[in-house]
KEKE-3310 file (N, C-alpha, C; in steps of 0.2 Angstrom, whole numbers, plus 5000, padded with zeros to 4 digits):
npx = (4911:4928:4933:4946:4953:4948:4954:4967:4970:4965:4975:4987:4983:4983:4997:5003:4998:5003:5016:5017:5007:4998:4982:4977:4977:4969:4978:4990:4991:4990:5002:5012:5010:5009:4995:4988:4977:4966:4967:4954:4946:4952:4948:4934:4934:4939:4929:4919:4925:4924:4911:4909:4914:4928:4937:4940:4935:4943:4941:4950:4956:4956:4959:4959:4959:4963:4951:4948:4943:4948:4962:4963:4959:4969:4981:4977:4978:4992:4997:4992:4998:5012:5013:5011:5023:5031:5045:5060:5066:5081:5096:5104:5094:5087:5097:5099:5087:5087:5097:5100:5087:5075:5066:5048:5042:5052:5058:5048:5048:5061:5060:5051:5059:5069:5061:5056:5068:5071:5060:5058:5048:5036:5034:5024:5022:5012:5008:4998:4992:4993:4980:4977:4986:4992:4993:5007:5013:5011:5014:5018:5032:5041:5052:5056:5049:5039:5040:5037:5039:5030:5027:5023:5022:5020:5014:5027:5039:5038:5039:5034:5039:5037:5039:5031:5023:5018:5014:5009:5012:5012:5008:5017:5009:4997:5002:5005:4993:4987:4995:4992:4979:4980:4987:4978:4966:4970:4981:4984:4974:4970:4979:4971:4959:4964:4966:4953:4946:4953:4952:4938:4937:4947:4942:4930:4935:4944:4940:4948:4961:4964:4976:4989:4984:4977:4988:4995:4985:4985:4998:4998:4987:4992:5004:4998:4991:5002:5008:5014:5005:5005:5018:5027:5038:5051:5044:5049:5054:5042:5036:5045:5042:5036:5022:5019:5022:5011:5004:4992:4991:5002:4997:4987:4993:5001:4990:4986:4997:4995:4983:4981:4970:4962:4971:4973:4961:4959:4970:4966:4954:4959:4967:4970:4976:4989:4994:4988:4981:4976:4969:4967:4952:4945:4932:4930:4930:4940:4957:4965:4963:4971:4982:4991:4989:4998:4998:5004:4999:5003:5004:5006:5005:4992:4977:4981:4985:4998:5004:5013:5018:5017:5015:5011:5011:4998:5003:5014:5028:5020:5023:5037:5037:5027:5034:5045:5039:5033:5045:5051:5040:5040:5053:5051:5041:5048:5057:5048:5042:5052:5053:5041:5037:5025:5014:5015:5027:5021:5028)
npy = (4880:4879:4869:4857:4860:4873:4880:4878:4885:4898:4901:4901:4912:4923:4922:4926:4938:4945:4945:4952:4963:4965:4961:4944:4932:4917:4911:4914:4907:4894:4894:4896:4888:4871:4864:4856:4858:4865:4881:4886:4879:4883:4896:4895:4891:4902:4911:4905:4907:4921:4923:4919:4928:4929:4933:4948:4957:4967:4983:4986:4975:4958:4950:4944:4950:4946:4947:4957:4948:4935:4937:4940:4927:4919:4924:4922:4909:4907:4913:4904:4892:4895:4899:4887:4880:4884:4889:4893:4909:4918:4919:4930:4940:4942:4947:4959:4966:4968:4977:4994:4995:5000:4995:4990:4998:5005:4993:4989:5000:4999:4987:4990:4998:4989:4980:4987:4988:4975:4971:4980:4989:5001:5003:5001:5006:5005:5011:5012:5026:5025:5028:5025:5026:5029:5044:5048:5058:5075:5092:5110:5121:5134:5145:5157:5173:5175:5163:5146:5128:5115:5099:5082:5066:5050:5033:5021:5027:5039:5056:5072:5089:5106:5124:5137:5153:5167:5183:5190:5183:5170:5168:5159:5153:5151:5143:5132:5128:5125:5115:5105:5103:5098:5086:5079:5078:5072:5063:5046:5045:5045:5052:5057:5059:5069:5079:5081:5086:5095:5110:5113:5108:5115:5128:5127:5125:5136:5148:5158:5166:5157:5156:5149:5136:5134:5136:5124:5114:5117:5114:5100:5095:5098:5090:5077:5077:5078:5066:5053:5041:5032:5027:5029:5021:5021:5026:5030:5019:5012:5020:5019:5007:4999:5000:5013:5022:5027:5042:5045:5036:5039:5051:5047:5040:5051:5058:5049:5050:5063:5062:5051:5043:5034:5023:5020:5017:5004:4997:4997:4989:4977:4973:4960:4944:4936:4936:4948:4951:4963:4967:4979:4985:4989:4992:5000:5017:5022:5028:5017:5008:5003:4996:4985:4980:4973:4966:4963:4959:4965:4963:4977:4978:4978:4983:4987:4985:4984:4987:4980:4982:4981:4992:4991:4989:4981:4971:4961:4950:4938:4926:4927:4940:4938:4927:4934:4943:4935:4928:4939:4942:4931:4932:4944:4940:4931:4940:4949:4940:4938:4951:4955:4944:4936:4924:4910:4908:4906:4895)
npz = (4920:4913:4899:4897:4885:4882:4893:4891:4879:4882:4891:4883:4875:4885:4889:4877:4875:4886:4883:4871:4870:4861:4852:4851:4838:4831:4822:4827:4839:4834:4826:4836:4847:4851:4849:4842:4835:4822:4814:4812:4822:4833:4833:4834:4848:4854:4851:4859:4872:4872:4873:4885:4893:4895:4885:4875:4861:4850:4842:4832:4827:4821:4831:4848:4865:4882:4895:4910:4920:4915:4916:4930:4935:4930:4936:4950:4950:4948:4960:4970:4966:4967:4980:4986:4985:4995:4996:5004:5009:5004:5013:5011:5007:5019:5027:5020:5022:5036:5036:5040:5044:5056:5069:5066:5057:5050:5045:5035:5026:5021:5015:5005:4997:4993:4986:4975:4968:4965:4957:4947:4946:4952:4970:4984:5001:5014:5029:5042:5052:5070:5079:5091:5101:5117:5127:5136:5144:5145:5143:5146:5145:5151:5141:5139:5144:5134:5127:5125:5127:5121:5125:5121:5125:5118:5117:5118:5114:5107:5104:5104:5101:5102:5098:5106:5105:5115:5117:5128:5138:5151:5168:5181:5190:5182:5172:5179:5183:5170:5166:5176:5172:5159:5161:5170:5162:5150:5150:5147:5138:5120:5106:5096:5103:5111:5102:5097:5109:5116:5115:5118:5131:5137:5137:5144:5156:5159:5153:5147:5137:5122:5115:5116:5117:5104:5096:5099:5094:5081:5077:5080:5071:5059:5059:5059:5047:5038:5040:5031:5026:5015:5005:4990:4980:4967:4956:4943:4937:4935:4925:4915:4908:4893:4891:4895:4885:4880:4882:4889:4899:4907:4912:4920:4930:4935:4941:4950:4959:4964:4971:4982:4986:4979:4978:4992:4996:4989:4995:5008:5007:5004:5015:5021:5027:5017:4999:4988:4973:4962:4947:4936:4927:4912:4911:4921:4928:4935:4940:4940:4931:4921:4927:4938:4955:4967:4983:5000:5017:5034:5051:5062:5075:5088:5080:5068:5051:5041:5024:5010:4993:4975:4961:4945:4927:4918:4909:4914:4920:4928:4935:4939:4946:4956:4963:4967:4976:4985:4991:4997:5006:5014:5020:5027:5036:5044:5050:5057:5065:5075:5079:5085:5092:5090:5087:5075:5062:5045:5036)
capx = (4918:4931:4935:4954:4954:4947:4958:4974:4970:4965:4982:4991:4981:4985:5004:5005:4996:5007:5023:5017:5003:4994:4977:4979:4972:4969:4984:4996:4991:4991:5009:5017:5009:5007:4989:4985:4970:4966:4965:4946:4944:4954:4944:4928:4935:4940:4922:4915:4928:4922:4904:4909:4917:4935:4940:4937:4937:4945:4939:4955:4960:4952:4962:4956:4963:4960:4947:4950:4941:4953:4969:4963:4959:4976:4985:4976:4981:4999:4998:4990:5003:5018:5013:5011:5030:5034:5052:5063:5070:5088:5099:5106:5089:5085:5102:5098:5081:5090:5102:5097:5080:5075:5059:5044:5040:5059:5059:5044:5051:5067:5057:5048:5065:5072:5056:5057:5075:5070:5055:5059:5041:5034:5032:5019:5022:5007:5009:4993:4993:4990:4976:4975:4992:4990:4997:5010:5014:5010:5015:5021:5038:5043:5059:5057:5043:5034:5041:5035:5040:5025:5029:5018:5025:5015:5017:5034:5045:5036:5039:5033:5040:5036:5040:5025:5024:5012:5017:5007:5015:5008:5011:5019:5003:4993:5006:5004:4986:4986:4999:4988:4973:4982:4988:4971:4961:4972:4986:4980:4969:4973:4981:4965:4955:4967:4964:4945:4943:4957:4949:4932:4938:4951:4938:4926:4939:4948:4937:4954:4964:4966:4981:4993:4981:4976:4994:4996:4981:4987:5004:4996:4983:4997:5008:4994:4990:5008:5011:5012:5003:5007:5024:5028:5046:5052:5039:5052:5054:5035:5035:5050:5039:5034:5015:5018:5023:5005:5004:4986:4992:5006:4993:4983:4998:5002:4984:4986:5002:4993:4978:4982:4964:4960:4976:4972:4954:4960:4974:4962:4950:4963:4972:4969:4982:4991:4996:4982:4982:4970:4970:4962:4947:4944:4925:4929:4932:4945:4963:4969:4960:4977:4987:4990:4991:4999:5000:5004:4998:5007:5001:5011:5003:4985:4972:4984:4988:5002:5004:5018:5017:5019:5011:5014:5007:4994:5007:5021:5029:5017:5026:5043:5035:5024:5039:5049:5035:5032:5051:5051:5035:5042:5058:5048:5038:5053:5060:5043:5041:5057:5052:5035:5036:5018:5011:5020:5028:5019:5033)
capy = (4878:4879:4863:4857:4863:4880:4882:4878:4890:4904:4902:4903:4919:4927:4923:4930:4945:4948:4946:4957:4968:4965:4956:4938:4929:4910:4909:4915:4901:4888:4894:4897:4883:4864:4863:4850:4860:4870:4888:4887:4876:4888:4902:4893:4890:4909:4914:4903:4911:4928:4923:4917:4934:4928:4937:4954:4958:4974:4986:4988:4969:4952:4946:4946:4951:4943:4951:4957:4941:4930:4939:4939:4920:4917:4926:4919:4902:4907:4914:4898:4887:4897:4898:4880:4878:4885:4890:4897:4915:4918:4922:4937:4944:4943:4952:4966:4969:4970:4983:5001:4995:5002:4994:4987:5003:5005:4987:4989:5005:4996:4981:4994:5000:4982:4977:4991:4986:4968:4970:4986:4992:5005:4999:5004:5004:5008:5010:5017:5029:5022:5033:5023:5026:5033:5049:5046:5064:5081:5098:5116:5123:5141:5146:5164:5176:5174:5157:5140:5122:5110:5092:5077:5059:5045:5026:5019:5031:5044:5062:5078:5095:5112:5130:5141:5160:5171:5190:5193:5178:5166:5167:5153:5150:5149:5138:5126:5126:5122:5108:5100:5102:5093:5079:5076:5077:5069:5057:5039:5046:5044:5058:5059:5062:5076:5084:5082:5088:5100:5117:5114:5107:5121:5134:5126:5125:5142:5154:5162:5167:5151:5157:5143:5129:5134:5134:5117:5110:5118:5109:5093:5094:5098:5084:5071:5078:5077:5059:5050:5033:5028:5030:5026:5021:5018:5028:5031:5012:5010:5024:5016:5001:5001:5002:5020:5026:5030:5048:5045:5032:5043:5056:5044:5039:5057:5059:5045:5052:5069:5060:5043:5041:5028:5018:5019:5013:4998:4994:4995:4984:4971:4972:4954:4939:4933:4940:4950:4954:4967:4969:4985:4983:4994:4993:5005:5024:5025:5029:5011:5003:5000:4995:4979:4981:4966:4968:4958:4963:4963:4967:4981:4979:4980:4982:4990:4981:4988:4983:4981:4979:4984:4995:4989:4988:4974:4966:4959:4943:4937:4921:4930:4945:4935:4923:4939:4946:4929:4928:4945:4941:4926:4935:4949:4937:4928:4945:4951:4936:4940:4958:4955:4937:4935:4918:4906:4910:4901:4893)
capz = (4921:4907:4898:4897:4879:4883:4898:4888:4873:4886:4894:4878:4873:4890:4889:4871:4876:4891:4879:4865:4871:4855:4852:4849:4833:4831:4818:4831:4843:4830:4824:4841:4852:4848:4852:4838:4832:4816:4815:4812:4828:4839:4832:4837:4855:4856:4851:4865:4877:4872:4875:4893:4896:4896:4880:4872:4854:4849:4836:4827:4825:4821:4837:4855:4871:4888:4899:4917:4923:4913:4919:4937:4936:4928:4941:4956:4950:4949:4967:4973:4964:4970:4988:4988:4984:5001:4995:5009:5007:5004:5019:5009:5007:5026:5029:5017:5025:5042:5035:5040:5046:5063:5071:5061:5051:5046:5041:5029:5022:5018:5011:4999:4992:4990:4981:4969:4964:4963:4952:4942:4946:4958:4976:4989:5008:5018:5037:5045:5059:5076:5082:5098:5106:5123:5129:5143:5147:5141:5148:5144:5149:5149:5139:5141:5146:5129:5123:5129:5124:5122:5125:5121:5124:5116:5116:5121:5112:5102:5108:5099:5104:5097:5102:5106:5107:5118:5118:5134:5143:5156:5175:5184:5193:5177:5169:5184:5182:5163:5166:5180:5168:5153:5164:5173:5156:5144:5151:5146:5132:5113:5103:5093:5109:5113:5096:5097:5115:5120:5114:5121:5138:5140:5137:5149:5163:5161:5150:5145:5130:5120:5110:5116:5115:5097:5092:5100:5090:5074:5076:5080:5065:5053:5060:5057:5040:5034:5041:5025:5027:5009:5002:4984:4978:4960:4950:4937:4935:4932:4919:4909:4905:4886:4891:4897:4880:4880:4887:4893:4905:4911:4915:4925:4935:4938:4945:4956:4964:4967:4975:4983:4989:4976:4980:4999:4997:4987:4999:5014:5006:5003:5020:5025:5026:5010:4993:4985:4966:4959:4940:4933:4922:4907:4912:4927:4926:4940:4937:4941:4926:4917:4932:4942:4961:4971:4990:5006:5023:5039:5057:5066:5082:5088:5074:5062:5046:5035:5017:5005:4987:4969:4956:4939:4921:4918:4906:4918:4921:4934:4939:4942:4950:4962:4966:4971:4982:4990:4994:5002:5011:5019:5024:5032:5042:5049:5054:5061:5071:5080:5082:5089:5095:5090:5083:5072:5055:5041:5031)
cpx = (4921:4933:4943:4956:4954:4952:4965:4975:4970:4972:4987:4990:4984:4993:5006:5003:5001:5014:5022:5012:4998:4988:4979:4974:4973:4975:4990:4996:4992:4999:5013:5016:5007:5001:4985:4978:4971:4965:4958:4944:4946:4950:4937:4928:4936:4933:4918:4918:4926:4915:4904:4912:4925:4940:4936:4939:4938:4942:4944:4958:4955:4954:4958:4961:4959:4956:4950:4949:4946:4960:4969:4963:4966:4981:4984:4978:4988:5001:4997:4996:5010:5019:5014:5018:5033:5042:5054:5067:5077:5091:5101:5100:5087:5090:5101:5092:5083:5094:5098:5090:5080:5067:5055:5043:5047:5060:5055:5046:5057:5065:5055:5054:5068:5067:5056:5063:5074:5065:5055:5052:5041:5032:5028:5021:5017:5007:5004:4995:4990:4987:4975:4980:4990:4995:5000:5012:5013:5010:5018:5026:5040:5050:5061:5050:5037:5035:5040:5037:5034:5028:5024:5022:5019:5018:5023:5039:5044:5036:5038:5034:5039:5036:5034:5027:5017:5015:5015:5010:5010:5012:5013:5013:4998:4996:5005:4997:4984:4989:4995:4982:4975:4983:4982:4967:4963:4977:4982:4975:4973:4974:4974:4960:4957:4965:4957:4942:4946:4954:4943:4933:4942:4947:4933:4929:4942:4944:4942:4956:4966:4972:4986:4990:4979:4982:4996:4992:4983:4993:5002:4992:4988:5001:5004:4993:4996:5011:5009:5011:5006:5013:5025:5035:5046:5047:5042:5053:5047:5034:5040:5047:5036:5026:5014:5021:5017:5004:4998:4987:4997:5002:4989:4987:5000:4996:4984:4991:4999:4987:4978:4976:4962:4964:4974:4966:4955:4964:4970:4957:4953:4968:4970:4975:4983:4992:4989:4984:4976:4972:4965:4958:4946:4936:4924:4932:4937:4952:4968:4967:4966:4983:4985:4993:4992:5002:5000:5003:5002:5004:5007:5009:4995:4981:4975:4988:4992:5002:5010:5017:5019:5014:5014:5009:5003:4999:5014:5022:5026:5021:5032:5041:5032:5029:5043:5045:5034:5039:5052:5046:5037:5048:5056:5045:5042:5055:5054:5041:5046:5056:5046:5033:5028:5017:5017:5021:5026:5024:5030)
cpy = (4877:4871:4863:4861:4871:4884:4883:4884:4897:4906:4904:4911:4924:4928:4927:4937:4949:4950:4952:4963:4969:4960:4950:4935:4921:4908:4909:4909:4895:4888:4893:4891:4876:4862:4857:4852:4865:4877:4890:4884:4881:4894:4901:4893:4898:4912:4912:4906:4918:4928:4922:4923:4934:4932:4943:4955:4965:4977:4987:4981:4963:4948:4948:4946:4948:4948:4952:4951:4936:4931:4938:4931:4917:4918:4923:4912:4902:4908:4908:4893:4889:4897:4891:4877:4879:4886:4894:4903:4914:4922:4929:4942:4946:4948:4959:4969:4972:4977:4990:5001:4996:5001:4992:4992:5004:4999:4987:4994:5002:4991:4985:4996:4994:4980:4981:4989:4979:4967:4975:4989:4997:5001:5004:5002:5008:5006:5015:5020:5025:5028:5032:5023:5031:5038:5048:5052:5070:5087:5104:5118:5129:5141:5153:5167:5175:5168:5151:5134:5118:5103:5087:5070:5054:5038:5025:5024:5037:5051:5068:5084:5101:5118:5134:5148:5163:5178:5192:5189:5175:5166:5160:5149:5147:5143:5131:5123:5122:5115:5103:5098:5097:5086:5075:5074:5072:5063:5051:5039:5046:5051:5061:5062:5069:5081:5086:5086:5094:5107:5118:5113:5112:5127:5133:5127:5132:5149:5160:5162:5160:5151:5151:5137:5129:5133:5127:5113:5111:5114:5102:5091:5093:5092:5078:5071:5076:5070:5055:5043:5029:5031:5026:5027:5018:5020:5028:5024:5010:5014:5022:5010:5004:5003:5009:5025:5030:5036:5048:5041:5035:5048:5053:5043:5045:5059:5055:5047:5058:5067:5053:5040:5034:5022:5015:5015:5006:4994:4992:4990:4977:4969:4966:4949:4937:4938:4941:4953:4957:4969:4974:4982:4990:4996:4999:5012:5026:5025:5022:5006:4999:4997:4988:4981:4974:4968:4962:4962:4960:4967:4970:4982:4981:4978:4985:4985:4985:4984:4985:4978:4983:4987:4994:4989:4981:4969:4965:4952:4941:4932:4924:4935:4942:4931:4928:4942:4941:4928:4933:4944:4936:4928:4940:4946:4933:4934:4948:4947:4937:4946:4958:4949:4935:4929:4914:4908:4904:4900:4890)
cpz = (4914:4906:4897:4890:4879:4888:4895:4883:4877:4889:4889:4876:4878:4890:4883:4872:4881:4887:4874:4866:4866:4855:4849:4844:4834:4827:4823:4836:4840:4828:4830:4846:4848:4851:4848:4836:4826:4818:4816:4819:4834:4839:4835:4845:4858:4856:4857:4872:4878:4875:4883:4897:4898:4891:4878:4865:4853:4842:4830:4824:4825:4827:4843:4860:4877:4892:4906:4921:4921:4916:4927:4939:4935:4934:4948:4956:4951:4957:4971:4972:4968:4977:4990:4988:4991:5001:5001:5006:5008:5010:5017:5009:5014:5029:5026:5020:5032:5042:5035:5042:5054:5065:5065:5055:5047:5042:5035:5024:5018:5013:5004:4994:4989:4984:4975:4965:4961:4957:4946:4941:4952:4964:4981:4996:5012:5025:5040:5051:5064:5080:5089:5103:5111:5125:5136:5147:5142:5146:5143:5148:5147:5147:5141:5143:5141:5125:5128:5124:5126:5120:5125:5120:5123:5115:5120:5120:5108:5106:5103:5104:5099:5101:5101:5108:5110:5120:5125:5140:5147:5163:5177:5187:5188:5173:5173:5183:5175:5163:5170:5176:5162:5156:5166:5167:5151:5144:5151:5141:5125:5111:5099:5097:5111:5108:5096:5103:5118:5120:5119:5129:5141:5141:5143:5156:5164:5158:5149:5138:5128:5115:5110:5114:5108:5093:5093:5095:5083:5072:5075:5073:5059:5053:5057:5050:5036:5035:5035:5026:5021:5006:4996:4982:4971:4955:4944:4933:4931:4925:4913:4906:4898:4886:4892:4891:4878:4885:4891:4899:4909:4915:4921:4931:4939:4943:4951:4961:4967:4972:4976:4986:4986:4978:4988:5000:4995:4992:5006:5013:5006:5009:5024:5023:5019:5005:4990:4978:4964:4952:4938:4928:4918:4908:4918:4925:4931:4936:4937:4936:4922:4921:4936:4949:4965:4978:4995:5012:5029:5046:5061:5073:5083:5082:5068:5058:5041:5029:5013:4999:4981:4965:4950:4933:4922:4914:4910:4918:4928:4938:4942:4947:4957:4966:4970:4977:4987:4994:4999:5007:5016:5023:5029:5038:5047:5053:5059:5067:5077:5083:5087:5093:5096:5085:5080:5064:5050:5035:5025)
residu = (MET:LEU:SER:GLU:ARG:GLU:SER:GLN:ILE:LEU:LYS:TYR:ILE:ILE:GLN:THR:PHE:ILE:GLU:THR:GLY:GLU:PRO:VAL:GLY:SER:ARG:THR:ILE:GLU:LYS:ASN:TYR:ARG:VAL:GLY:LEU:SER:SER:ALA:THR:ILE:ARG:ASN:VAL:MET:SER:ASP:LEU:GLU:ASP:MET:GLY:TYR:LEU:GLN:LYS:THR:HIS:THR:SER:SER:GLY:ARG:ARG:PRO:SER:GLN:ARG:ALA:LEU:GLN:SER:TYR:VAL:ASP:ARG:ILE:VAL:GLN:ARG:GLU:ARG:SER:LEU:ARG:ASN:GLN:PRO:ARG:ASP:SER:LEU:ILE:GLU:SER:LEU:TYR:LYS:GLU:ALA:SER:GLY:ILE:GLU:GLY:LEU:LEU:LEU:ARG:ALA:GLY:LYS:LEU:LEU:SER:ALA:MET:THR:GLU:TYR:ALA:THR:LEU:THR:PHE:ILE:PRO:GLN:ASP:THR:LYS:LEU:GLU:ILE:ARG:GLN:VAL:PHE:LEU:LYS:PRO:VAL:SER:LYS:SER:GLU:PHE:ILE:PHE:VAL:LEU:MET:VAL:GLY:LYS:ASP:GLN:VAL:LEU:THR:THR:LEU:LEU:TYR:ASP:GLU:GLU:GLY:VAL:THR:ASN:ARG:ASP:LEU:GLU:ARG:ILE:ASN:ASN:PHE:LEU:VAL:HIS:GLU:PHE:VAL:GLY:LYS:SER:VAL:GLN:TYR:PHE:ILE:ASP:HIS:LEU:GLU:GLN:ARG:PHE:TYR:SER:GLU:PHE:TYR:GLU:ASP:LYS:ASN:LEU:ILE:GLN:GLN:VAL:LEU:GLY:VAL:LEU:ARG:LYS:GLU:ARG:GLU:GLU:GLU:ASN:GLU:LEU:GLN:ILE:THR:GLY:LEU:ALA:ARG:LEU:LEU:ASP:HIS:PRO:ASP:PHE:GLU:ASP:LEU:THR:LYS:VAL:LYS:THR:VAL:THR:THR:ILE:MET:LYS:ASP:LYS:SER:GLU:LEU:LEU:GLU:LYS:ILE:ARG:GLU:GLU:SER:HIS:PRO:GLY:ILE:GLN:VAL:ILE:ILE:GLY:SER:GLU:ASP:THR:GLU:ASP:ASN:LEU:HIS:HIS:LEU:THR:LEU:ILE:THR:SER:SER:TYR:ASN:THR:GLY:GLY:GLU:ARG:ASN:ALA:SER:LEU:GLY:ILE:LEU:ALA:PRO:ILE:ARG:ILE:ASN:TYR:VAL:GLN:THR:ILE:ASN:THR:ILE:LEU:GLU:LEU:ASP:ARG:SER:LEU:LYS:ILE:ILE:LEU:LYS:GLY:LEU:THR:GLU:GLU:GLY:GLU:TYR:ASP:LYS)
# end
């Protein structure tokens, strides 16, 4: 455990590093903060902090920079302190969230856009697919001799329709048999079950041309692949930050945008209640090592937890940013309570 002197000096080093982005030396701490210690004494404390893993010495300077461990501890304390204040959100913010928001998913997407504007960083909105929604109705309906509309009704209000073609056509009798089969086999089952079992069940039942069924599966698979669980807003704001004058960092962000699997993995790992802060570490080889991810989780029904948060450089004003996220978090929970009528809002 750090002594009071060590904690204070580490705090000043972190604050200076966040402001400047440069390694911090003992003379800087002595000059800028009233610690009542000589430069030599501060240097000894910094050496001890380095031995404990809280500071890292750079190759190009006699100064030191805080480690990922130090930054994470610093930010966790900010989160704990700011949450304890239990400040109420502004009415104007709640009204802004309601604007143009339709349902829980629309609300979270609206919140992502607001958060980007409020923080000036990129924001993430993660809304997982609900693979357990039950099929209410499914059928094929002829439009012409060779054209058919496929209709799939899922959950309370989701409807998928697509136009299918079959040059040889399907007789009314065969169409009735197919529709009876679809209803009997799949109504009450999940969409994923439908995708996984349709072709095999159809073939075992009819031993006939599977053209229409293969078209249906192609549309459904493409639809699910294109459902964007993770949406990112305000990427330009992130890249405007001075830290991204380094083109290597810009390249890694571009890589993240092309393949969001790293982000999704981090978000899913942290999808539990409360504000979560993940600070990248230079010791890792992933593309997030120079970024900070701050998220909050929200239940959208059943076992699905959506997440909202920011993607930012490591050097940000954590107090201001966390306060903003907490205010938005409290506003969302007030509204979500009204939408879902589940549980009590933790004010």
